[in-house]
MARBA-3410 file (N, C-alpha, C, O; in Angstrom, 1 decimal):
122
-13.3,8.4,-5.8,-13.0,8.8,-7.1,-11.5,8.5,-7.5,-11.3,8.0,-8.6 ~ -10.5,8.7,-6.6,-9.2,8.4,-6.9,-8.9,6.9,-7.2,-8.1,6.5,-8.0 ~ -9.6,6.1,-6.2,-9.3,4.6,-6.3,-9.9,4.2,-7.9,-9.3,3.5,-8.6 ~ -10.9,4.6,-8.1,-11.5,4.3,-9.4,-10.5,4.8,-10.5,-10.1,4.0,-11.4 ~ -10.0,6.0,-10.5,-9.0,6.5,-11.5,-7.7,5.6,-11.4,-7.1,5.4,-12.4
-7.4,5.2,-10.3,-6.1,4.5,-10.2,-6.3,3.0,-10.8,-5.4,2.5,-11.5 ~ -7.5,2.5,-10.5,-7.7,1.2,-11.1,-7.8,1.2,-12.5,-7.3,0.3,-13.2 ~ -8.6,2.1,-13.1,-8.7,2.5,-14.5,-7.6,2.6,-15.2,-7.3,2.0,-16.2 ~ -6.7,3.5,-14.5,-5.4,3.7,-15.1,-4.5,2.6,-15.2,-3.8,2.4,-16.2 ~ -4.4,1.7,-14.2,-3.9,0.4,-14.3,-4.3,-0.5,-15.3,-3.5,-1.2,-15.9
-5.7,-0.5,-15.6,-6.3,-1.4,-16.5,-5.9,-0.9,-18.0,-5.7,-1.7,-18.9 ~ -5.8,0.6,-18.2,-5.5,1.0,-19.4,-4.0,0.6,-19.7,-3.7,0.2,-20.8 ~ -3.1,0.6,-18.8,-1.8,0.2,-18.9,-1.7,-1.3,-19.3,-1.0,-1.7,-20.2 ~ -2.5,-2.1,-18.6,-2.4,-3.7,-18.8,-2.9,-4.1,-20.3,-2.6,-5.1,-20.9 ~ -3.7,-3.1,-20.8,-4.3,-3.4,-22.3,-3.4,-2.7,-23.3,-3.6,-2.8,-24.5
-2.4,-1.9,-22.8,-1.6,-1.3,-23.8,-1.8,0.1,-24.1,-1.2,0.6,-25.0 ~ -2.6,0.6,-23.3,-2.8,2.1,-23.6,-2.2,3.1,-22.6,-2.9,3.5,-21.7 ~ -0.9,3.4,-22.7,-0.1,4.1,-21.7,-0.6,5.5,-21.6,-0.5,6.2,-20.6 ~ -1.0,6.0,-22.7,-1.4,7.5,-22.7,-2.6,7.6,-21.7,-2.6,8.4,-20.8 ~ -3.6,6.9,-21.9,-4.8,7.0,-21.0,-4.4,6.6,-19.6,-4.9,7.1,-18.6
-3.6,5.6,-19.4,-3.1,5.3,-18.0,-2.4,6.5,-17.5,-2.7,6.9,-16.3 ~ -1.6,7.0,-18.1,-0.8,8.2,-17.7,-1.9,9.3,-17.2,-1.9,9.8,-16.1 ~ -2.8,9.7,-18.1,-3.8,10.5,-17.9,-4.8,10.3,-16.7,-5.2,11.3,-16.1 ~ -5.1,9.0,-16.4,-6.0,8.7,-15.2,-5.0,9.1,-14.0,-5.4,9.9,-13.1 ~ -3.8,8.4,-14.0,-3.1,8.6,-12.8,-2.7,10.1,-12.5,-2.7,10.4,-11.3
-2.5,10.9,-13.4,-2.3,12.3,-13.3,-3.6,13.0,-12.8,-3.5,13.9,-11.9 ~ -4.7,12.5,-13.2,-6.0,13.1,-12.9,-6.2,12.7,-11.3,-6.7,13.5,-10.5 ~ -5.8,11.5,-10.9,-5.9,11.1,-9.5,-5.1,12.0,-8.7,-5.5,12.4,-7.6 ~ -3.9,12.4,-9.2,-2.9,13.2,-8.4,-3.3,14.6,-8.2,-2.8,15.4,-7.3 ~ -4.3,15.1,-9.3,-4.7,16.4,-9.0,-5.8,16.3,-7.9,-6.1,17.4,-7.4
-6.3,15.3,-7.5,-7.4,15.3,-6.4,-6.6,15.0,-5.1,-6.9,15.6,-4.1 ~ -5.6,14.0,-5.2,-4.8,13.8,-4.0,-3.3,13.8,-4.3,-2.8,12.7,-4.7 ~ -2.6,14.9,-4.3,-1.3,15.0,-4.8,-0.3,14.0,-4.0,0.6,13.6,-4.7 ~ -0.5,13.6,-2.9,0.2,12.7,-2.2,-0.1,11.2,-2.3,0.5,10.4,-1.5 ~ -0.9,10.7,-3.1,-1.4,9.4,-3.3,-0.2,8.5,-3.8,0.3,8.5,-4.9
0.2,7.6,-2.7,1.3,6.8,-3.0,1.0,5.8,-4.1,2.0,5.5,-4.9 ~ -0.2,5.3,-4.3,-0.4,4.4,-5.5,-0.2,5.1,-6.8,0.4,4.4,-7.7 ~ -0.6,6.3,-7.0,-0.5,7.1,-8.2,0.8,7.4,-8.5,1.3,7.1,-9.5 ~ 1.3,8.0,-7.4,3.0,8.3,-7.6,3.7,7.1,-8.0,4.5,7.1,-9.0 ~ 3.5,6.1,-7.4,4.2,5.0,-7.8,4.0,4.3,-9.0,4.9,3.9,-9.6
2.7,4.1,-9.5,2.4,3.6,-10.8,2.6,4.5,-11.9,2.8,4.0,-13.0 ~ 2.5,5.7,-11.6,2.8,6.8,-12.8,4.2,6.8,-13.1,4.6,6.8,-14.2 ~ 5.1,6.7,-12.0,6.6,6.4,-12.2,6.9,5.2,-12.9,7.8,5.1,-13.8 ~ 6.3,4.2,-12.6,6.4,2.8,-13.3,6.1,2.8,-14.6,6.8,2.4,-15.4 ~ 4.8,3.4,-15.0,4.4,3.3,-16.3,5.4,4.2,-17.3,5.7,3.8,-18.4
5.9,5.5,-16.8,6.6,6.4,-17.3,8.1,5.7,-17.7,8.8,5.9,-18.7 ~ 8.5,4.8,-16.6,9.9,4.2,-16.8,9.7,3.1,-17.7,10.6,3.0,-18.6 ~ 8.7,2.4,-17.7,8.6,1.1,-18.4,8.5,1.4,-20.0,9.0,0.7,-20.8 ~ 7.9,2.5,-20.3,7.8,3.0,-21.6,8.8,4.0,-22.0,8.7,4.6,-23.1 ~ 9.9,4.2,-21.2,10.8,5.3,-21.4,11.7,5.1,-22.7,11.9,6.0,-23.5
12.2,3.9,-22.8,13.1,3.4,-24.0,14.0,4.6,-24.5,14.0,5.0,-25.6 ~ 14.8,5.2,-23.5,15.8,6.1,-23.9,15.3,7.6,-23.9,16.1,8.6,-24.2 ~ 14.0,7.8,-23.7,13.3,9.0,-23.7,13.7,9.7,-22.4,13.1,9.6,-21.4 ~ 14.7,10.5,-22.5,15.3,11.2,-21.3,14.3,12.0,-20.5,14.3,11.8,-19.3 ~ 13.5,12.9,-21.1,12.5,13.7,-20.4,11.4,12.8,-19.7,11.0,13.1,-18.6
11.0,11.7,-20.4,10.0,10.8,-19.7,10.6,10.1,-18.5,9.9,10.0,-17.5 ~ 11.9,9.7,-18.6,12.6,9.0,-17.6,12.7,10.0,-16.6,12.6,9.5,-15.5 ~ 13.0,11.2,-16.6,13.2,12.2,-15.6,11.9,12.4,-14.9,11.9,12.7,-13.6 ~ 10.7,12.3,-15.6,9.4,12.5,-14.9,9.1,11.2,-14.2,8.5,11.3,-13.1 ~ 9.5,10.1,-14.7,9.4,8.8,-13.8,10.2,9.0,-12.5,9.7,8.8,-11.4
11.4,9.4,-12.6,12.2,9.5,-11.4,11.7,10.6,-10.4,11.9,10.4,-9.2 ~ 11.0,11.7,-10.9,10.5,12.7,-10.1,9.3,12.1,-9.4,9.1,12.3,-8.2 ~ 8.4,11.3,-10.0,7.3,10.7,-9.2,7.7,9.7,-8.2,7.1,9.6,-7.2 ~ 8.8,8.9,-8.6,9.3,8.0,-7.6,9.9,8.7,-6.5,9.8,8.2,-5.4 ~ 10.6,9.9,-6.6,11.1,10.6,-5.6,10.2,11.3,-4.6,10.4,11.4,-3.4
9.0,11.6,-5.2,7.9,12.0,-4.4,7.3,10.9,-3.7,6.8,11.1,-2.6 ~ 7.3,9.8,-4.3,6.6,8.5,-3.6,7.6,8.3,-2.5,7.0,7.9,-1.4 ~ 8.8,8.4,-2.5,9.7,7.9,-1.4,10.1,9.1,-0.6,11.0,8.9,0.3 ~ 9.7,10.2,-0.8,10.0,11.4,0.1,9.7,11.3,1.5,8.6,11.0,1.9 ~ 10.6,11.5,2.5,10.2,11.3,3.9,9.2,12.6,4.2,8.5,12.5,5.3
9.1,13.5,3.5,8.3,14.7,3.9,6.9,14.6,3.4,6.0,15.4,3.7 ~ 6.6,13.6,2.4,5.4,13.4,1.9,4.3,13.1,3.1,4.6,12.5,4.1 ~ 3.2,13.7,2.9,2.1,13.3,3.9,1.5,11.9,3.7,1.0,11.6,2.6 ~ 1.6,11.1,4.7,1.1,9.7,4.6,0.1,9.6,5.6,0.5,9.3,6.8 ~ -1.1,9.7,5.4,-2.3,9.6,6.3,-2.2,8.1,7.1,-2.2,7.9,8.3
-2.0,7.2,6.2,-2.0,5.7,6.7,-0.9,5.6,7.9,-1.1,5.0,9.0 ~ 0.1,6.1,7.5,1.2,6.0,8.5,0.9,6.7,9.8,1.0,6.2,10.9 ~ 0.4,8.0,9.5,0.0,8.9,10.8,-1.1,8.0,11.7,-1.2,8.1,12.9 ~ -1.8,7.4,11.1,-3.0,6.7,11.8,-2.3,5.5,12.6,-2.5,5.4,13.8 ~ -1.5,4.8,11.9,-0.8,3.7,12.6,0.1,4.3,13.8,0.2,3.7,14.9
0.8,5.5,13.6,1.6,5.9,14.7,0.9,6.1,16.0,1.4,6.2,17.1 ~ -0.4,6.3,15.8,-1.2,6.4,17.1,-1.7,5.1,17.8,-2.4,5.1,18.8 ~ -1.2,4.0,17.1,-1.6,2.7,17.7,-0.1,2.0,17.8,0.3,1.4,16.8 ~ 0.5,2.1,18.9,1.8,1.5,19.2,1.5,-0.1,19.1,0.5,-0.6,19.4 ~ 2.7,-0.8,18.7,2.7,-2.2,18.8,2.5,-2.7,20.2,2.8,-2.1,21.2
1.9,-3.9,20.3,1.7,-4.6,21.5,3.1,-5.1,22.0,4.1,-4.9,21.3 ~ 3.2,-5.7,23.2,4.4,-6.2,23.7,5.0,-7.2,22.8,6.3,-7.4,22.8 ~ 4.3,-8.0,22.1,4.8,-9.2,21.3,5.2,-8.5,20.0,5.8,-9.3,19.3 ~ 5.0,-7.3,19.6,5.6,-6.6,18.4,4.4,-6.5,17.3,4.6,-5.9,16.3 ~ 3.3,-7.2,17.5,2.1,-7.1,16.6,1.4,-5.9,17.0,1.3,-5.6,18.2
0.8,-5.2,16.0,-0.1,-4.2,16.3,-1.4,-4.7,16.8,-1.8,-5.8,16.4 ~ -2.0,-3.9,17.6,-3.3,-4.3,18.2,-4.5,-4.2,17.2,-4.5,-3.2,16.5 ~ -5.4,-5.3,17.0,-6.4,-5.0,16.2,-7.4,-3.8,16.6,-7.6,-3.6,17.8 ~ -7.8,-3.1,15.8,-8.4,-1.8,16.2,-10.0,-1.9,16.2,-10.7,-1.0,16.7 ~ -10.6,-3.0,15.5,-12.0,-3.1,15.4,-12.4,-4.3,16.0,-11.6,-5.3,16.1
-13.7,-4.4,16.5,-14.3,-5.7,17.0,-14.1,-6.8,16.0,-13.8,-7.9,16.4 ~ -14.4,-6.5,14.6,-14.2,-7.6,13.6,-12.9,-8.0,13.4,-12.6,-9.2,13.1 ~ -11.8,-7.2,13.6,-10.5,-7.6,13.6,-10.1,-8.5,14.8,-9.5,-9.6,14.7 ~ -10.6,-8.0,15.9,-10.3,-8.9,17.1,-11.0,-10.2,17.1,-10.5,-11.2,17.7 ~ -12.2,-10.4,16.5,-12.9,-11.6,16.4,-12.2,-12.4,15.4,-12.2,-13.6,15.5
-11.5,-11.8,14.3,-10.8,-12.7,13.4,-9.3,-13.0,13.8,-8.6,-13.9,13.2 ~ -8.8,-12.2,14.8,-7.5,-12.3,15.1,-7.3,-13.8,16.0,-8.1,-14.4,16.7 ~ -6.1,-14.3,15.8,-5.9,-15.6,16.5,-5.7,-15.4,18.0,-5.4,-14.3,18.5 ~ -5.8,-16.4,18.8,-5.5,-16.3,20.2,-4.1,-15.7,20.6,-3.3,-15.5,19.7 ~ -3.8,-15.3,21.9,-2.7,-14.7,22.2,-1.4,-15.4,21.9,-0.3,-14.8,22.0
-1.5,-16.8,21.5,-0.2,-17.5,21.1,0.2,-17.0,19.5,1.2,-17.4,19.1 ~ -0.5,-16.3,18.9,-0.3,-15.8,17.5,0.3,-16.9,16.7,1.3,-16.7,16.0 ~ -0.2,-18.1,16.7,0.1,-19.3,15.8,1.5,-19.8,16.2,2.1,-20.4,15.3 ~ 2.0,-19.7,17.4,3.2,-20.2,17.8,3.1,-21.7,18.2,4.1,-22.3,18.6 ~ 2.0,-22.3,18.1,1.8,-23.7,18.3,1.5,-24.1,19.7,1.6,-25.3,20.0
1.1,-23.2,20.6,0.7,-23.6,22.0,-0.9,-23.8,21.8,-1.6,-23.1,21.0 ~ -1.3,-24.8,22.7,-2.7,-25.1,22.5,-3.4,-24.8,23.9,-3.4,-25.6,24.8 ~ -4.0,-23.6,23.9,-4.5,-23.2,25.1,-5.8,-24.0,25.4,-6.3,-24.0,26.5 ~ -6.3,-24.5,24.3,-7.6,-25.3,24.6,-7.4,-26.7,25.0,-8.4,-27.4,25.3 ~ -6.2,-27.3,25.2,-6.0,-28.5,25.6,-6.3,-28.7,27.1,-6.0,-27.8,27.9
-7.0,-29.9,27.5,-7.4,-30.2,28.8,-6.1,-30.2,29.7,-5.1,-30.6,29.2 ~ -6.2,-29.8,31.0,-5.0,-29.8,31.7,-4.7,-31.1,32.0,-5.5,-32.0,32.2 ~ -3.3,-31.3,31.9,-2.6,-32.6,32.3,-2.4,-33.3,30.8,-1.8,-34.4,30.8 ~ -2.9,-32.8,29.7,-2.7,-33.5,28.4,-1.7,-32.5,27.7,-1.8,-31.3,27.7 ~ -0.7,-33.2,27.0,0.4,-32.3,26.3,-0.3,-32.1,24.9,-1.1,-32.9,24.5
0.1,-31.1,24.3,-0.3,-31.0,22.7,0.3,-31.9,22.0,1.5,-32.2,22.3 ~ -0.1,-32.4,21.0,0.4,-33.4,19.9,1.4,-32.7,19.0,1.9,-33.4,18.0
END
């Protein structure tokens, strides 16, 4: 539901209806108050249309401060923190589909593990 409201809010903004865009992003924030997309876009919409309207610019700043707050709940970050990076600095793929799509261990560094022994990579 919030993804639909976020996309709809962005669409309203792109066609020039800031009021409906703000309304949709605020509705999404009522459902998930820490939604990073909605906090960011709502701040951006309010800022872009601010044109010297100090109360509107203050609201934009407030949403961006919530967006960048270190105390805001970040479920995506919490999930990632449970999966430390591999020794090479890359995060380990967590699903079979990701592992199947991931490059070999060389991670695109140019080594050719499939080359027959005795032949040098070109």
